SEFIRO-331906 format. One record per residue (C-alpha): residue in one letter; x, y, z. Coordinates in steps of 0.5 Angstrom, whole numbers, always signed. Layout:
<sites>
<site r="a" x="X" y="Y" z="Z"/>
...
</sites>
This chain:
<sites>
<site r="v" x="-449" y="+135" z="-16"/>
<site r="l" x="-444" y="+132" z="-11"/>
<site r="l" x="-444" y="+136" z="-4"/>
<site r="g" x="-439" y="+131" z="+0"/>
<site r="d" x="-441" y="+124" z="+3"/>
<site r="v" x="-446" y="+119" z="-1"/>
<site r="p" x="-452" y="+119" z="+4"/>
<site r="g" x="-456" y="+113" z="+4"/>
<site r="h" x="-456" y="+108" z="+9"/>
<site r="p" x="-449" y="+104" z="+12"/>
<site r="s" x="-453" y="+96" z="+10"/>
<site r="r" x="-455" y="+99" z="+3"/>
<site r="t" x="-451" y="+95" z="-2"/>
<site r="a" x="-448" y="+101" z="-8"/>
<site r="r" x="-452" y="+98" z="-13"/>
<site r="g" x="-458" y="+98" z="-9"/>
<site r="q" x="-456" y="+105" z="-8"/>
<site r="l" x="-456" y="+108" z="-15"/>
<site r="r" x="-461" y="+103" z="-17"/>
<site r="m" x="-466" y="+106" z="-12"/>
<site r="l" x="-463" y="+113" z="-15"/>
<site r="c" x="-465" y="+110" z="-23"/>
<site r="a" x="-472" y="+109" z="-20"/>
<site r="a" x="-473" y="+116" z="-17"/>
<site r="a" x="-471" y="+119" z="-23"/>
<site r="g" x="-474" y="+115" z="-28"/>
<site r="t" x="-468" y="+113" z="-31"/>
<site r="p" x="-467" y="+106" z="-33"/>
<site r="a" x="-464" y="+101" z="-27"/>
<site r="a" x="-459" y="+98" z="-32"/>
<site r="r" x="-456" y="+104" z="-31"/>
<site r="a" x="-453" y="+103" z="-25"/>
<site r="d" x="-449" y="+97" z="-28"/>
<site r="e" x="-446" y="+101" z="-33"/>
<site r="m" x="-443" y="+108" z="-27"/>
<site r="l" x="-442" y="+102" z="-23"/>
<site r="e" x="-437" y="+100" z="-28"/>
<site r="v" x="-436" y="+107" z="-32"/>
<site r="v" x="-433" y="+109" z="-25"/>
<site r="g" x="-430" y="+103" z="-23"/>
<site r="l" x="-433" y="+99" z="-18"/>
<site r="a" x="-436" y="+94" z="-23"/>
<site r="g" x="-434" y="+87" z="-18"/>
<site r="l" x="-435" y="+91" z="-11"/>
<site r="g" x="-443" y="+92" z="-12"/>
<site r="d" x="-446" y="+88" z="-7"/>
<site r="q" x="-441" y="+92" z="-3"/>
<site r="r" x="-444" y="+96" z="+3"/>
<site r="l" x="-443" y="+103" z="+3"/>
<site r="g" x="-441" y="+103" z="+10"/>
<site r="t" x="-435" y="+99" z="+8"/>
<site r="l" x="-434" y="+103" z="+3"/>
<site r="s" x="-427" y="+106" z="+3"/>
<site r="v" x="-427" y="+114" z="+2"/>
<site r="g" x="-424" y="+114" z="-4"/>
<site r="m" x="-429" y="+108" z="-7"/>
<site r="d" x="-435" y="+113" z="-3"/>
<site r="r" x="-432" y="+119" z="-7"/>
<site r="r" x="-433" y="+113" z="-14"/>
<site r="l" x="-440" y="+112" z="-12"/>
<site r="g" x="-442" y="+120" z="-10"/>
<site r="l" x="-439" y="+120" z="-19"/>
<site r="a" x="-444" y="+114" z="-22"/>
<site r="s" x="-449" y="+117" z="-17"/>
<site r="a" x="-447" y="+124" z="-20"/>
<site r="l" x="-447" y="+120" z="-27"/>
<site r="l" x="-453" y="+116" z="-27"/>
<site r="g" x="-458" y="+122" z="-30"/>
<site r="d" x="-452" y="+123" z="-36"/>
<site r="p" x="-451" y="+130" z="-34"/>
<site r="h" x="-448" y="+136" z="-38"/>
<site r="t" x="-444" y="+140" z="-33"/>
<site r="l" x="-442" y="+136" z="-26"/>
<site r="v" x="-443" y="+141" z="-20"/>
<site r="l" x="-437" y="+138" z="-14"/>
<site r="d" x="-435" y="+141" z="-8"/>
<site r="e" x="-428" y="+139" z="-5"/>
<site r="p" x="-427" y="+133" z="-9"/>
<site r="a" x="-420" y="+130" z="-8"/>
<site r="e" x="-422" y="+132" z="-1"/>
<site r="g" x="-418" y="+125" z="+3"/>
<site r="l" x="-416" y="+122" z="-4"/>
<site r="s" x="-410" y="+118" z="-5"/>
<site r="p" x="-405" y="+122" z="-12"/>
<site r="r" x="-407" y="+115" z="-14"/>
<site r="e" x="-415" y="+116" z="-13"/>
<site r="n" x="-413" y="+124" z="-14"/>
<site r="s" x="-410" y="+122" z="-22"/>
<site r="w" x="-417" y="+118" z="-24"/>
<site r="l" x="-421" y="+122" z="-20"/>
<site r="y" x="-418" y="+128" z="-25"/>
<site r="g" x="-418" y="+123" z="-31"/>
<site r="l" x="-426" y="+122" z="-31"/>
<site r="l" x="-427" y="+130" z="-30"/>
<site r="r" x="-423" y="+131" z="-35"/>
<site r="a" x="-426" y="+126" z="-40"/>
<site r="h" x="-433" y="+130" z="-37"/>
<site r="a" x="-430" y="+135" z="-41"/>
<site r="a" x="-427" y="+133" z="-47"/>
<site r="q" x="-434" y="+129" z="-48"/>
<site r="g" x="-437" y="+137" z="-48"/>
<site r="g" x="-439" y="+137" z="-42"/>
<site r="t" x="-437" y="+142" z="-37"/>
<site r="v" x="-434" y="+142" z="-29"/>
<site r="l" x="-435" y="+146" z="-24"/>
<site r="y" x="-431" y="+145" z="-16"/>
<site r="a" x="-429" y="+148" z="-11"/>
<site r="t" x="-422" y="+147" z="-8"/>
<site r="a" x="-419" y="+151" z="-2"/>
<site r="d" x="-413" y="+149" z="-6"/>
<site r="p" x="-409" y="+153" z="-12"/>
<site r="k" x="-405" y="+148" z="-13"/>
<site r="e" x="-410" y="+144" z="-15"/>
<site r="a" x="-414" y="+149" z="-19"/>
<site r="a" x="-407" y="+150" z="-23"/>
<site r="r" x="-406" y="+143" z="-25"/>
<site r="t" x="-413" y="+140" z="-26"/>
<site r="a" x="-418" y="+147" z="-29"/>
<site r="d" x="-418" y="+151" z="-36"/>
<site r="h" x="-421" y="+157" z="-32"/>
<site r="v" x="-421" y="+159" z="-25"/>
<site r="v" x="-426" y="+164" z="-21"/>
<site r="t" x="-424" y="+166" z="-13"/>
<site r="v" x="-429" y="+167" z="-9"/>
<site r="d" x="-427" y="+170" z="-3"/>
<site r="g" x="-433" y="+171" z="+4"/>
<site r="g" x="-437" y="+172" z="-2"/>
<site r="r" x="-434" y="+177" z="-5"/>
<site r="l" x="-431" y="+175" z="-13"/>
<site r="l" x="-423" y="+177" z="-13"/>
<site r="a" x="-421" y="+174" z="-20"/>
<site r="d" x="-424" y="+170" z="-26"/>
<site r="q" x="-418" y="+168" z="-30"/>
<site r="d" x="-416" y="+163" z="-34"/>
<site r="v" x="-411" y="+157" z="-31"/>
<site r="a" x="-404" y="+161" z="-34"/>
<site r="d" x="-405" y="+168" z="-31"/>
<site r="f" x="-408" y="+164" z="-25"/>
<site r="a" x="-403" y="+160" z="-25"/>
<site r="r" x="-397" y="+166" z="-26"/>
<site r="t" x="-401" y="+171" z="-21"/>
<site r="r" x="-404" y="+168" z="-16"/>
<site r="l" x="-399" y="+163" z="-14"/>
<site r="r" x="-392" y="+168" z="-12"/>
<site r="p" x="-390" y="+167" z="-6"/>
<site r="r" x="-392" y="+173" z="-1"/>
<site r="v" x="-390" y="+175" z="+5"/>
<site r="a" x="-393" y="+180" z="+9"/>
<site r="v" x="-390" y="+183" z="+15"/>
<site r="r" x="-393" y="+186" z="+22"/>
<site r="t" x="-390" y="+189" z="+27"/>
</sites>
């Protein structure tokens, strides 16, 4: 589960943060370095959390979520604040997770992002299910321009 920024003391290193999470989960500490490699932060393991950019912080959050080799990833607005390049990297990683048999569930307020990146879209508004459809149906029915006139 990744919900926002990575919590941790700003003076802790990225590697130290992941090793602490490994210890808490009973996962071998070597997994921390493996995940830094997976998310493209291998050379930045000694960087302090307080100095990470938004993109690096998001990568570290994904490394944290992947430590236990989960089948399902649950992400809240994973692309928020990312550059187009980081966005492309992120969705490549999530597609790879899905291609290996994993499930990715993420929330987004951007319907175009959902249409570009998802296989299946569930639309919820105010806690109510509005639609549950494959991405082609979603793009056809939810992305049409709408005009409302009020007098």
